[in-house]
Structure formats: structure tokens, C-alpha cells
C-alpha atoms as a printed R data frame, in Angstrom:
    type eleno elety resid chain resno      x       y       z
1   ATOM     1    CA   MET     A     1 32.919 146.269 146.954
2   ATOM     2    CA   GLY     A     2 32.455 142.628 145.904
3   ATOM     3    CA   LEU     A     3 30.718 139.448 147.331
4   ATOM     4    CA   SER     A     4 33.789 138.453 148.776
5   ATOM     5    CA   SER     A     5 34.318 141.930 150.843
6   ATOM     6    CA   PHE     A     6 31.162 141.421 152.158
7   ATOM     7    CA   LEU     A     7 31.412 138.115 153.075
8   ATOM     8    CA   VAL     A     8 34.578 139.129 155.398
9   ATOM     9    CA   ILE     A     9 32.805 141.939 156.600
10  ATOM    10    CA   ALA     A    10 30.289 139.769 158.248
11  ATOM    11    CA   ILE     A    11 32.656 137.036 159.481
12  ATOM    12    CA   VAL     A    12 34.549 140.346 161.144
13  ATOM    13    CA   MET     A    13 31.063 141.424 162.388
14  ATOM    14    CA   ALA     A    14 30.223 138.000 163.425
15  ATOM    15    CA   ALA     A    15 33.574 137.600 165.554
16  ATOM    16    CA   GLY     A    16 32.597 140.741 166.904
17  ATOM    17    CA   ILE     A    17 29.441 139.767 168.462
18  ATOM    18    CA   ALA     A    18 31.171 136.706 170.100
19  ATOM    19    CA   ALA     A    19 33.768 139.474 171.363
20  ATOM    20    CA   GLY     A    20 31.364 141.596 172.594
21  ATOM    21    CA   SER     A    21 29.857 139.311 174.364
22  ATOM    22    CA   LEU     A    22 32.160 137.492 176.734
23  ATOM    23    CA   GLY     A    23 34.192 141.066 177.059
24  ATOM    24    CA   ALA     A    24 30.957 142.460 178.728
25  ATOM    25    CA   LEU     A    25 30.125 139.608 180.590
26  ATOM    26    CA   LEU     A    26 33.946 139.479 182.059
27  ATOM    27    CA   GLY     A    27 34.992 143.086 181.826
28  ATOM    28    CA   ILE     A    28 38.112 141.965 179.667
29  ATOM    29    CA   GLY     A    29 37.669 143.910 176.264
30  ATOM    30    CA   GLY     A    30 37.202 141.059 173.937
31  ATOM    31    CA   GLY     A    31 40.702 141.520 172.340
32  ATOM    32    CA   VAL     A    32 41.751 138.305 173.739
33  ATOM    33    CA   PHE     A    33 39.402 136.750 171.362
34  ATOM    34    CA   LEU     A    34 39.085 139.129 168.489
35  ATOM    35    CA   VAL     A    35 42.889 139.502 167.615
36  ATOM    36    CA   PRO     A    36 43.722 135.799 167.615
37  ATOM    37    CA   PHE     A    37 41.044 135.360 165.251
38  ATOM    38    CA   LEU     A    38 41.671 138.039 162.951
39  ATOM    39    CA   ASN     A    39 45.736 137.152 162.798
40  ATOM    40    CA   VAL     A    40 45.316 133.551 162.534
41  ATOM    41    CA   VAL     A    41 41.787 132.711 160.756
42  ATOM    42    CA   MET     A    42 41.605 135.675 158.744
43  ATOM    43    CA   GLY     A    43 45.143 136.312 158.168
44  ATOM    44    CA   LEU     A    44 45.480 140.028 158.834
45  ATOM    45    CA   PRO     A    45 48.841 141.038 160.149
46  ATOM    46    CA   PHE     A    46 49.097 141.069 163.759
47  ATOM    47    CA   LYS     A    47 49.762 145.121 164.162
48  ATOM    48    CA   VAL     A    48 46.437 145.385 161.752
49  ATOM    49    CA   ALA     A    49 44.671 142.579 163.979
50  ATOM    50    CA   ALA     A    50 45.430 144.219 167.358
51  ATOM    51    CA   ALA     A    51 44.579 147.834 166.052
52  ATOM    52    CA   ILE     A    52 41.016 147.172 164.811
53  ATOM    53    CA   SER     A    53 40.939 145.422 168.308
54  ATOM    54    CA   LEU     A    54 41.474 148.322 170.082
55  ATOM    55    CA   VAL     A    55 38.939 150.159 168.660
56  ATOM    56    CA   THR     A    56 36.520 147.349 169.496
57  ATOM    57    CA   VAL     A    57 37.991 148.036 173.509
58  ATOM    58    CA   ILE     A    58 36.652 151.315 173.306
59  ATOM    59    CA   ALA     A    59 32.953 150.310 172.161
60  ATOM    60    CA   THR     A    60 33.436 147.171 174.672
61  ATOM    61    CA   SER     A    61 34.135 149.841 177.500
62  ATOM    62    CA   SER     A    62 31.772 152.620 176.717
63  ATOM    63    CA   ALA     A    63 28.776 150.109 176.352
64  ATOM    64    CA   VAL     A    64 29.481 148.661 179.962
65  ATOM    65    CA   SER     A    65 30.190 151.833 181.440
66  ATOM    66    CA   ALA     A    66 26.602 152.792 180.225
67  ATOM    67    CA   GLY     A    67 24.956 149.844 181.130
68  ATOM    68    CA   THR     A    68 26.167 149.683 184.570
69  ATOM    69    CA   ILE     A    69 25.497 153.408 185.256
70  ATOM    70    CA   GLY     A    70 23.075 153.482 188.755
71  ATOM    71    CA   ARG     A    71 24.245 150.178 189.945
72  ATOM    72    CA   ASN     A    72 27.358 151.468 191.785
73  ATOM    73    CA   LEU     A    73 29.715 148.451 190.320
74  ATOM    74    CA   ILE     A    74 32.153 150.943 188.555
75  ATOM    75    CA   ASN     A    75 34.822 152.148 191.338
76  ATOM    76    CA   VAL     A    76 35.753 155.152 189.646
77  ATOM    77    CA   ARG     A    77 38.533 156.353 192.679
78  ATOM    78    CA   LEU     A    78 40.217 152.897 192.119
79  ATOM    79    CA   GLY     A    79 39.958 152.727 188.410
80  ATOM    80    CA   MET     A    80 41.248 156.411 187.810
81  ATOM    81    CA   LEU     A    81 44.473 155.078 190.390
82  ATOM    82    CA   LEU     A    82 45.068 152.114 188.727
83  ATOM    83    CA   GLU     A    83 44.830 153.835 185.434
84  ATOM    84    CA   VAL     A    84 48.401 155.609 185.783
85  ATOM    85    CA   ALA     A    85 50.121 152.499 186.386
86  ATOM    86    CA   SER     A    86 48.176 150.914 183.002
87  ATOM    87    CA   ALA     A    87 49.250 154.454 181.127
88  ATOM    88    CA   ALA     A    88 52.797 153.852 182.276
89  ATOM    89    CA   GLY     A    89 52.561 150.341 180.957
90  ATOM    90    CA   GLY     A    90 51.338 151.104 177.621
91  ATOM    91    CA   GLN     A    91 54.408 153.807 177.167
92  ATOM    92    CA   VAL     A    92 57.172 151.038 178.392
93  ATOM    93    CA   ALA     A    93 55.701 148.586 176.217
94  ATOM    94    CA   GLY     A    94 55.941 151.020 173.444
95  ATOM    95    CA   LEU     A    95 59.610 151.660 174.077
96  ATOM    96    CA   THR     A    96 61.332 148.656 175.300
97  ATOM    97    CA   LEU     A    97 58.922 145.398 174.046
98  ATOM    98    CA   SER     A    98 59.897 146.140 170.631
99  ATOM    99    CA   SER     A    99 63.368 145.128 171.470
100 ATOM   100    CA   LEU     A   100 62.041 141.853 173.263
101 ATOM   101    CA   PRO     A   101 61.891 138.388 170.929
102 ATOM   102    CA   ASP     A   102 58.331 137.243 170.319
103 ATOM   103    CA   ARG     A   103 58.812 133.930 171.837
104 ATOM   104    CA   VAL     A   104 60.270 135.725 175.182
105 ATOM   105    CA   ILE     A   105 56.893 137.948 175.044
106 ATOM   106    CA   PHE     A   106 54.592 135.142 174.922
107 ATOM   107    CA   GLY     A   107 55.951 132.503 176.893
108 ATOM   108    CA   ALA     A   108 56.182 134.970 179.973
109 ATOM   109    CA   PHE     A   109 52.325 136.097 179.435
110 ATOM   110    CA   ALA     A   110 51.361 132.033 179.152
111 ATOM   111    CA   ALA     A   111 52.975 131.358 181.782
112 ATOM   112    CA   PHE     A   112 51.149 134.632 183.909
113 ATOM   113    CA   THR     A   113 47.812 133.718 182.617
114 ATOM   114    CA   ALA     A   114 48.021 129.842 183.199
115 ATOM   115    CA   ALA     A   115 49.129 130.615 187.128
116 ATOM   116    CA   ILE     A   116 46.228 133.434 187.298
117 ATOM   117    CA   ALA     A   117 43.510 130.614 185.746
118 ATOM   118    CA   VAL     A   118 44.713 128.401 188.796
119 ATOM   119    CA   ILE     A   119 44.074 131.154 191.217
120 ATOM   120    CA   MET     A   120 40.882 131.673 190.010
121 ATOM   121    CA   VAL     A   121 39.484 128.293 190.336
122 ATOM   122    CA   GLY     A   122 40.744 127.702 193.771
123 ATOM   123    CA   ARG     A   123 38.712 131.162 194.540
124 ATOM   124    CA   SER     A   124 35.569 130.118 192.687
125 ATOM   125    CA   GLY     A   125 33.832 129.509 195.910
126 ATOM   126    CA   ARG     A   126 34.861 132.403 197.835
127 ATOM   127    CA   ARG     A   127 33.122 136.014 197.783
128 ATOM   128    CA   ASN     A   128 35.023 139.396 198.954
129 ATOM   129    CA   VAL     A   129 31.817 141.043 200.804
130 ATOM   130    CA   LEU     A   130 31.394 142.591 203.831
131 ATOM   131    CA   GLU     A   131 28.003 143.503 205.829
132 ATOM   132    CA   ALA     A   132 26.679 146.725 204.429
133 ATOM   133    CA   ASN     A   133 27.360 148.278 207.892
134 ATOM   134    CA   VAL     A   134 31.003 148.303 207.441
135 ATOM   135    CA   ASN     A   135 32.992 151.367 206.119
136 ATOM   136    CA   PRO     A   136 33.821 150.105 202.517
137 ATOM   137    CA   GLY     A   137 37.223 152.602 203.461
138 ATOM   138    CA   ILE     A   138 38.711 155.222 200.851
139 ATOM   139    CA   LEU     A   139 39.067 153.031 197.964
140 ATOM   140    CA   GLY     A   140 36.580 150.432 198.532
141 ATOM   141    CA   GLY     A   141 32.349 150.603 197.640
142 ATOM   142    CA   ARG     A   142 29.448 148.826 197.804
143 ATOM   143    CA   PHE     A   143 27.037 148.027 195.359
144 ATOM   144    CA   TYR     A   144 23.336 145.852 195.420
145 ATOM   145    CA   ASP     A   145 24.525 141.912 194.810
146 ATOM   146    CA   GLU     A   146 22.252 140.050 193.082
147 ATOM   147    CA   ASP     A   147 23.720 137.142 194.283
148 ATOM   148    CA   SER     A   148 22.302 137.579 198.039
149 ATOM   149    CA   SER     A   149 19.923 139.854 196.893
150 ATOM   150    CA   ARG     A   150 20.998 142.661 199.473
151 ATOM   151    CA   GLU     A   151 23.818 145.591 199.542
152 ATOM   152    CA   VAL     A   152 26.968 144.513 199.872
153 ATOM   153    CA   VAL     A   153 30.730 146.371 201.092
154 ATOM   154    CA   TYR     A   154 34.047 145.611 200.144
155 ATOM   155    CA   ARG     A   155 37.359 146.904 200.815
156 ATOM   156    CA   VAL     A   156 40.608 146.729 198.357
157 ATOM   157    CA   LYS     A   157 43.423 145.245 200.313
158 ATOM   158    CA   ARG     A   158 46.912 144.724 198.495
159 ATOM   159    CA   LEU     A   159 46.847 147.854 196.367
160 ATOM   160    CA   HIS     A   160 50.274 147.214 195.636
161 ATOM   161    CA   ILE     A   161 49.476 144.366 193.220
162 ATOM   162    CA   GLY     A   162 46.714 145.973 191.600
163 ATOM   163    CA   MET     A   163 49.295 148.624 190.384
164 ATOM   164    CA   ILE     A   164 51.839 146.244 189.462
165 ATOM   165    CA   ALA     A   165 48.967 144.155 187.316
166 ATOM   166    CA   ALA     A   166 47.763 147.111 186.018
167 ATOM   167    CA   PHE     A   167 51.138 148.383 184.946
168 ATOM   168    CA   VAL     A   168 51.684 144.471 183.227
169 ATOM   169    CA   ALA     A   169 48.336 144.948 181.680
170 ATOM   170    CA   GLY     A   170 49.192 148.287 179.998
171 ATOM   171    CA   CYS     A   171 52.314 146.283 178.786
172 ATOM   172    CA   VAL     A   172 49.895 144.047 177.402
173 ATOM   173    CA   SER     A   173 47.642 145.971 175.845
174 ATOM   174    CA   GLY     A   174 50.150 148.114 174.500
175 ATOM   175    CA   SER     A   175 51.587 145.156 172.731
176 ATOM   176    CA   PHE     A   176 49.149 142.448 171.568
177 ATOM   177    CA   GLY     A   177 45.555 144.876 171.249
178 ATOM   178    CA   ILE     A   178 43.539 142.923 174.287
179 ATOM   179    CA   GLY     A   179 43.060 145.806 176.679
180 ATOM   180    CA   GLY     A   180 44.519 144.239 179.590
181 ATOM   181    CA   GLY     A   181 41.201 143.527 181.115
182 ATOM   182    CA   VAL     A   182 42.208 139.636 181.275
183 ATOM   183    CA   LEU     A   183 44.753 140.462 183.851
184 ATOM   184    CA   LYS     A   184 43.504 143.117 185.736
185 ATOM   185    CA   VAL     A   185 40.113 141.121 186.436
186 ATOM   186    CA   PRO     A   186 41.201 138.226 187.958
187 ATOM   187    CA   VAL     A   187 43.911 139.973 189.928
188 ATOM   188    CA   LEU     A   188 41.512 142.683 191.674
189 ATOM   189    CA   ASN     A   189 39.477 139.750 192.661
190 ATOM   190    CA   ALA     A   190 41.908 137.106 193.626
191 ATOM   191    CA   PHE     A   191 44.232 139.356 195.382
192 ATOM   192    CA   CYS     A   192 42.627 142.998 195.950
193 ATOM   193    CA   GLY     A   193 39.267 141.812 197.377
194 ATOM   194    CA   VAL     A   194 37.256 143.444 194.614
195 ATOM   195    CA   PRO     A   195 34.016 141.042 193.904
196 ATOM   196    CA   MET     A   196 33.740 139.748 190.354
197 ATOM   197    CA   ARG     A   197 31.091 142.002 188.814
198 ATOM   198    CA   ALA     A   198 32.830 145.243 190.608
199 ATOM   199    CA   ALA     A   199 36.480 144.135 189.292
200 ATOM   200    CA   ALA     A   200 34.684 143.446 185.926
201 ATOM   201    CA   ALA     A   201 32.861 146.907 185.219
202 ATOM   202    CA   THR     A   202 35.748 148.468 186.953
203 ATOM   203    CA   SER     A   203 38.216 146.976 184.380
204 ATOM   204    CA   ALA     A   204 35.779 148.158 181.748
205 ATOM   205    CA   LEU     A   205 36.245 151.581 182.099
206 ATOM   206    CA   MET     A   206 39.889 151.418 182.655
207 ATOM   207    CA   ILE     A   207 40.491 149.765 179.229
208 ATOM   208    CA   GLY     A   208 38.751 152.329 177.427
209 ATOM   209    CA   VAL     A   209 41.107 154.764 178.791
210 ATOM   210    CA   THR     A   210 43.936 152.992 177.910
211 ATOM   211    CA   ALA     A   211 42.833 152.031 174.330
212 ATOM   212    CA   VAL     A   212 41.969 155.733 173.502
213 ATOM   213    CA   ALA     A   213 45.376 156.846 174.048
214 ATOM   214    CA   THR     A   214 46.704 154.124 172.134
215 ATOM   215    CA   VAL     A   215 44.430 154.292 169.200
216 ATOM   216    CA   PRO     A   216 45.163 157.542 167.391
217 ATOM   217    CA   LEU     A   217 48.969 155.751 166.978
218 ATOM   218    CA   HIS     A   218 48.125 152.875 165.541
219 ATOM   219    CA   TYR     A   219 45.782 155.164 163.301
220 ATOM   220    CA   ALA     A   220 48.687 157.254 162.121
221 ATOM   221    CA   ASN     A   221 51.182 154.227 161.430
222 ATOM   222    CA   GLY     A   222 48.032 152.917 159.139
223 ATOM   223    CA   TYR     A   223 47.263 149.775 160.832
224 ATOM   224    CA   ILE     A   224 43.360 150.259 161.236
225 ATOM   225    CA   ARG     A   225 41.541 149.497 158.306
226 ATOM   226    CA   PRO     A   226 38.381 151.765 158.763
227 ATOM   227    CA   PRO     A   227 35.798 148.717 156.736
228 ATOM   228    CA   LEU     A   228 36.739 146.022 159.153
229 ATOM   229    CA   ALA     A   229 37.030 148.194 162.264
230 ATOM   230    CA   ALA     A   230 33.759 149.233 161.959
231 ATOM   231    CA   ALA     A   231 32.124 145.790 161.457
232 ATOM   232    CA   ALA     A   232 34.048 144.753 164.510
233 ATOM   233    CA   VAL     A   233 32.957 147.743 166.132
234 ATOM   234    CA   LEU     A   234 29.186 147.092 165.430
235 ATOM   235    CA   GLY     A   235 29.384 143.583 166.323
236 ATOM   236    CA   VAL     A   236 31.003 143.839 169.622
237 ATOM   237    CA   LEU     A   237 27.845 146.680 170.218
238 ATOM   238    CA   ALA     A   238 25.612 144.017 169.761
239 ATOM   239    CA   GLY     A   239 27.373 141.313 171.418
240 ATOM   240    CA   SER     A   240 27.482 143.601 174.806
241 ATOM   241    CA   ARG     A   241 23.714 143.396 174.786
242 ATOM   242    CA   ILE     A   242 24.128 139.767 174.991
243 ATOM   243    CA   GLY     A   243 26.682 139.589 177.256
244 ATOM   244    CA   PHE     A   244 24.650 142.019 179.243
245 ATOM   245    CA   TRP     A   245 21.934 139.766 179.249
246 ATOM   246    CA   PHE     A   246 23.703 136.789 180.718
247 ATOM   247    CA   GLY     A   247 25.652 138.839 183.185
248 ATOM   248    CA   GLU     A   248 22.591 139.646 185.139
249 ATOM   249    CA   ARG     A   249 21.310 136.342 185.302
250 ATOM   250    CA   ALA     A   250 24.442 134.037 185.954
251 ATOM   251    CA   ARG     A   251 26.208 133.848 189.520
252 ATOM   252    CA   ALA     A   252 29.534 135.195 190.564
253 ATOM   253    CA   ARG     A   253 31.036 131.927 190.879
254 ATOM   254    CA   TRP     A   254 30.508 131.020 186.991
255 ATOM   255    CA   LEU     A   255 31.527 134.195 186.363
256 ATOM   256    CA   LYS     A   256 34.690 133.258 187.893
257 ATOM   257    CA   LEU     A   257 34.856 129.709 186.195
258 ATOM   258    CA   LEU     A   258 34.357 131.122 183.076
259 ATOM   259    CA   MET     A   259 37.255 133.698 183.454
260 ATOM   260    CA   ALA     A   260 39.477 130.791 184.723
261 ATOM   261    CA   ALA     A   261 38.659 128.867 181.623
262 ATOM   262    CA   VAL     A   262 39.060 131.844 179.000
263 ATOM   263    CA   LEU     A   263 42.977 132.546 180.529
264 ATOM   264    CA   ALA     A   264 43.509 128.667 180.517
265 ATOM   265    CA   ALA     A   265 42.746 128.870 176.822
266 ATOM   266    CA   VAL     A   266 44.802 132.321 176.325
267 ATOM   267    CA   SER     A   267 47.903 130.453 177.996
268 ATOM   268    CA   MET     A   268 47.689 127.731 176.093
269 ATOM   269    CA   MET     A   269 47.317 129.498 172.768
270 ATOM   270    CA   TYR     A   270 50.349 132.234 173.656
271 ATOM   271    CA   PHE     A   271 52.141 128.841 174.792
272 ATOM   272    CA   VAL     A   272 51.951 127.374 171.215
273 ATOM   273    CA   LYS     A   273 53.181 130.631 169.790
274 ATOM   274    CA   ALA     A   274 56.279 130.852 171.912
275 ATOM   275    CA   LEU     A   275 57.453 127.336 170.548
């Protein structure tokens, strides 16, 4: 392996660190940053970039899930219910999206993420928590909230919107290799009554399950390049530690604003690609 190859691997690892940090912080997998970098900056084919990104999504999901054990942030019941819709969306993407023009797909995704970004900014000062003595219901949960230094409870509302978002996220994950958390987290927080930290942790679990079902297909098609995938995974695992450190110290309001900024950037990027 020549010097240029080592340099490429080092660059991919550095990109993985950045993607892992933001992915762990926001529960969105990091693929939304890694795919454009590998495709646009590194010049890899889009399908190869998406496949490598999905491998790192599994790493991010595993790291975040392990890092939140004992904190009751992951809502397993809600996550597995929504995962049914995500898996269905992934299957639909594999069967139908290949027949749609890229401009249509990119334009629709840009409009959707822009709308969610506006909603997140509008809700940046609101919190989806109840008093600790309230019954959370079948799909709700409770956890210790660092912002208020007390145990809080939340209830899941408008489940049908969450299921629709999970379905769309499955389509997005299968098509773009970005994990789908970029849609699940803001929708769970803005529409379904799930606090930001719980939404991020639950999404992190879900995106890993979706990616595990998709990666073998990409590998069979020859889209995954092992050296680059390994470098990206190592970077993501290291970056996840950084994301945890910031996540434990950041207030939920700032996480929402950061998520809105990420969504706005993604929307602009795909809008340009749709032109």
C-alpha cells in the first residue's frame, strides 16, 4: 500500500471521527455527513459511499446503544414498533425508487428536511416532559433528565405520524445510506412527544437494526470497499466518544438547534443536487 493509499485511509478515518461525533450527539448515524464527503470530496461512486456509510451506521448504533445502557433513554418498545415501518420502507425503496429520477428524489428530500428544520427551530424552547408521578402509558418512558436534574416522564403522541416518518426514513436509509435518523429524531421530538435525548437514543438503536438488514446486500453487490469501510468505522467509534462527552454537557435546546442546522444544510445540499 503506497503513501497515497495511507493518506486516503487517514482522511476517511478523520471524516469518520467527525461523522461519529455528530451522529452520537444527535442519534442520526453520521451518514448524512459521510456520504456527501465520500461522494463529492473523495470522488467515490454514490453507491459505494452509501454502502460504506451504512457500515458505519451499525458502528454508531452499537456505540450509542452501549453508552446509554442504564439511563433508560432507549425506548425499546417504541423503537421496535417503528422499526417495522422502517423495514417496510427499506423494502419499498429497493423495489421502486430505482425507477424514479434522481432529481425527484433529491427535491422531495430537500423539501421535507427543510420543513422539519423550521419546526425544530420553532420548538427549540419547548420540552416534552411530564411530572415523574404521571403514568407514561404503554409506549412512553421515564429517565433522569440532566437539564432539570430530576426524573421525568413522557408519553408518545400521534403515533401514526411517527410510523409514517419511520417508513419514509426506511426509504431514505435504503436509498442514500444515511441511516434515517435525520428524519426520525426531529419527528419523534416535534410531533410524537418524545424528549430530544430519548428520541436520539431510540433512533440510534433503530438505525442500526435497519442497516444490519441492508449491508449484506451492498456487500454482495460489491459496493463495500473493506479498507475504506474499516477506516470509517474506526473513525466513527472514536468520534462517538467525543459525541457522548458533548452530549452529556449540552442542553436539549442547543441539541435541537444543532439538529435544525444539520437539517438545513442537508436540505440545501440535496436541493442543489436536484437542480
